[in-house]
Structures are given as structure tokens and as C-alpha cells.
DOKOL-593554 format. One record per atom (N, C-alpha, C): residue number from 0; x, y, z. Coordinates in steps of 0.1 Angstrom, whole numbers, plus 2048, in hexadecimal, padded with zeros to 3 digits. Layout:
N
NUM | X | Y | Z $
...
This chain:
70
0 | 808 | 7F4 | 800 $
0 | 800 | 800 | 800 $
0 | 809 | 80C | 800 $
1 | 806 | 816 | 7F7 $
1 | 80E | 822 | 7F7 $
1 | 80E | 82A | 804 $
2 | 819 | 82E | 809 $
2 | 81A | 836 | 815 $
2 | 818 | 845 | 812 $
3 | 80C | 849 | 80F $
3 | 809 | 857 | 80C $
3 | 805 | 85E | 818 $
4 | 809 | 86A | 81A $
4 | 806 | 872 | 826 $
4 | 7F8 | 876 | 826 $
5 | 7F1 | 878 | 81B $
5 | 7E4 | 87D | 81B $
5 | 7E0 | 881 | 80D $
6 | 7D3 | 883 | 80B $
6 | 7CE | 886 | 7FD $
6 | 7C2 | 88F | 7FF $
7 | 7BF | 897 | 7F5 $
7 | 7B3 | 89F | 7F5 $
7 | 7AD | 89E | 7E7 $
8 | 7A1 | 89B | 7E5 $
8 | 79B | 89B | 7D8 $
8 | 78D | 8A2 | 7D9 $
9 | 789 | 8A7 | 7CD $
9 | 77C | 8AE | 7CC $
9 | 774 | 8A7 | 7C1 $
10 | 767 | 8A5 | 7C3 $
10 | 75F | 8A0 | 7B8 $
10 | 75F | 8A9 | 7AC $
11 | 75A | 8A4 | 7A1 $
11 | 759 | 8AC | 795 $
11 | 750 | 8B8 | 797 $
12 | 746 | 8B7 | 79F $
12 | 73D | 8C2 | 7A1 $
12 | 741 | 8CB | 7AC $
13 | 74B | 8C7 | 7B3 $
13 | 750 | 8D0 | 7BE $
13 | 747 | 8D1 | 7CA $
14 | 73F | 8C6 | 7CC $
14 | 736 | 8C7 | 7D7 $
14 | 73B | 8BF | 7E4 $
15 | 746 | 8B9 | 7E3 $
15 | 74C | 8B2 | 7EF $
15 | 75B | 8B1 | 7EE $
16 | 762 | 8B0 | 7F9 $
16 | 770 | 8AD | 7FA $
16 | 772 | 8A1 | 803 $
17 | 77D | 89A | 801 $
17 | 781 | 88F | 80A $
17 | 790 | 890 | 80C $
18 | 794 | 890 | 819 $
18 | 7A2 | 890 | 81C $
18 | 7A4 | 883 | 825 $
19 | 7B0 | 87D | 823 $
19 | 7B3 | 871 | 82B $
19 | 7C2 | 871 | 82F $
20 | 7C4 | 868 | 839 $
20 | 7D2 | 865 | 83D $
20 | 7D3 | 857 | 841 $
21 | 7DE | 851 | 83E $
21 | 7E1 | 843 | 842 $
21 | 7E5 | 843 | 851 $
22 | 7DE | 83C | 859 $
22 | 7E1 | 83C | 868 $
22 | 7EC | 831 | 86A $
23 | 7EB | 826 | 863 $
23 | 7F5 | 81C | 864 $
23 | 7F1 | 80F | 85D $
24 | 7FB | 806 | 85D $
24 | 7F9 | 7F9 | 857 $
24 | 7FE | 7EF | 861 $
25 | 7F6 | 7E4 | 864 $
25 | 7FA | 7DA | 86E $
25 | 7F5 | 7CD | 86A $
26 | 7FE | 7C3 | 868 $
26 | 7FA | 7B5 | 866 $
26 | 7EF | 7B4 | 85B $
27 | 7F1 | 7BA | 850 $
27 | 7E8 | 7B9 | 845 $
27 | 7DB | 7C1 | 845 $
28 | 7DB | 7CB | 84E $
28 | 7CF | 7D4 | 84F $
28 | 7D5 | 7E2 | 84E $
29 | 7CE | 7EB | 846 $
29 | 7D2 | 7F9 | 845 $
29 | 7C6 | 801 | 84C $
30 | 7CA | 80C | 853 $
30 | 7C0 | 814 | 85A $
30 | 7C1 | 822 | 854 $
31 | 7B6 | 828 | 84F $
31 | 7B5 | 835 | 849 $
31 | 7AB | 83D | 850 $
32 | 7AF | 84A | 853 $
32 | 7A6 | 854 | 859 $
32 | 7A3 | 85E | 84E $
33 | 796 | 861 | 84C $
33 | 792 | 86A | 842 $
33 | 788 | 875 | 847 $
34 | 786 | 87F | 83F $
34 | 77C | 889 | 842 $
34 | 775 | 88D | 834 $
35 | 768 | 88C | 834 $
35 | 760 | 890 | 828 $
35 | 758 | 89D | 82C $
36 | 759 | 8A7 | 823 $
36 | 752 | 8B3 | 825 $
36 | 749 | 8B5 | 819 $
37 | 73C | 8B7 | 81C $
37 | 732 | 8BA | 811 $
37 | 72F | 8C9 | 811 $
38 | 730 | 8D0 | 807 $
38 | 72E | 8DE | 806 $
38 | 720 | 8E2 | 806 $
39 | 717 | 8DB | 7FF $
39 | 709 | 8DF | 7FD $
39 | 701 | 8DF | 80A $
40 | 704 | 8D5 | 813 $
40 | 6FC | 8D5 | 81F $
40 | 705 | 8D7 | 82C $
41 | 711 | 8DB | 829 $
41 | 71B | 8DF | 834 $
41 | 71D | 8D3 | 83E $
42 | 71B | 8C7 | 83A $
42 | 71E | 8BC | 843 $
42 | 72C | 8B6 | 841 $
43 | 732 | 8B2 | 84C $
43 | 73F | 8AB | 84B $
43 | 73F | 89E | 853 $
44 | 746 | 895 | 84E $
44 | 747 | 887 | 854 $
44 | 755 | 883 | 857 $
45 | 757 | 87D | 862 $
45 | 764 | 876 | 864 $
45 | 762 | 868 | 85F $
46 | 76D | 862 | 85A $
46 | 76D | 855 | 854 $
46 | 778 | 84D | 85A $
47 | 776 | 840 | 85C $
47 | 780 | 836 | 85F $
47 | 77F | 82A | 856 $
48 | 78A | 827 | 850 $
48 | 78A | 81B | 847 $
48 | 794 | 811 | 84D $
49 | 790 | 804 | 84C $
49 | 799 | 7F9 | 84F $
49 | 799 | 7F1 | 842 $
50 | 7A5 | 7EF | 83C $
50 | 7A7 | 7E8 | 830 $
50 | 7B0 | 7DC | 832 $
51 | 7AA | 7D0 | 82F $
51 | 7B2 | 7C4 | 830 $
51 | 7BA | 7C2 | 823 $
52 | 7C7 | 7BF | 825 $
52 | 7D0 | 7BF | 819 $
52 | 7D6 | 7B1 | 818 $
53 | 7DA | 7AD | 80B $
53 | 7E1 | 7A1 | 808 $
53 | 7F0 | 7A4 | 80A $
54 | 7F8 | 79A | 809 $
54 | 806 | 79B | 80B $
54 | 80D | 7A5 | 801 $
55 | 807 | 7A7 | 7F5 $
55 | 80C | 7B0 | 7EB $
55 | 805 | 7BE | 7EC $
56 | 7FD | 7C0 | 7F6 $
56 | 7F7 | 7CD | 7F8 $
56 | 7EA | 7D0 | 7F2 $
57 | 7E4 | 7C6 | 7EB $
57 | 7D6 | 7C8 | 7E5 $
57 | 7CC | 7C6 | 7F0 $
58 | 7C1 | 7CE | 7EF $
58 | 7B6 | 7CE | 7F8 $
58 | 7AD | 7C1 | 7F6 $
59 | 7A9 | 7BB | 801 $
59 | 7A0 | 7AF | 800 $
59 | 793 | 7B2 | 807 $
60 | 793 | 7BC | 810 $
60 | 786 | 7C0 | 817 $
60 | 788 | 7CE | 81B $
61 | 77C | 7D4 | 81D $
61 | 77C | 7E3 | 820 $
61 | 770 | 7E5 | 829 $
62 | 772 | 7EC | 835 $
62 | 768 | 7EF | 83E $
62 | 769 | 7FE | 840 $
63 | 75E | 805 | 840 $
63 | 75D | 814 | 842 $
63 | 754 | 817 | 84D $
64 | 758 | 820 | 856 $
64 | 74F | 826 | 860 $
64 | 74F | 835 | 85E $
65 | 744 | 83B | 860 $
65 | 743 | 84A | 85E $
65 | 73A | 850 | 869 $
66 | 73D | 85C | 86D $
66 | 736 | 863 | 877 $
66 | 735 | 872 | 874 $
67 | 729 | 877 | 875 $
67 | 727 | 885 | 873 $
67 | 72F | 88E | 87D $
68 | 736 | 897 | 878 $
68 | 73E | 8A0 | 880 $
68 | 734 | 8AB | 886 $
69 | 736 | 8AE | 892 $
69 | 72E | 8B9 | 898 $
69 | 736 | 8C5 | 89B $
């Protein structure tokens, strides 16, 4: 898995942004913290991803949790 410090992307319509950072990799699992901001309704969400990886770094399973930021 690439060791990227973070990323920001915007949809084609410019209505949301997503930022993330790799928290760590341990025994075939990667942990990613993200934040999604929607401009139209001013809502923001925290995201946590757990990604199961094969020995060569390919994803085999993906679980996402999200929570509305207050």
C-alpha cells in the first residue's frame, strides 16, 4: 500500500471534498481516517476505514464507519 501522507479530492460538480490520512498498517490491515465535507448542506462527516490486505498489498475487504461532525 502506498505510504501517502494524505490526499484531497473534489467531485466534478464541486459539491463535496474528501481528505484522508493513513493511520497505520498492521498485520495485513490498513487504517485510514477521513473527513468528508458537503458544501450544499454544510454537513461534515468523520470516516474510519479498515482495509484487509493481501501479502502484495491488494485489498480483499473494506469496512467503513462514518459519523456526522457536530
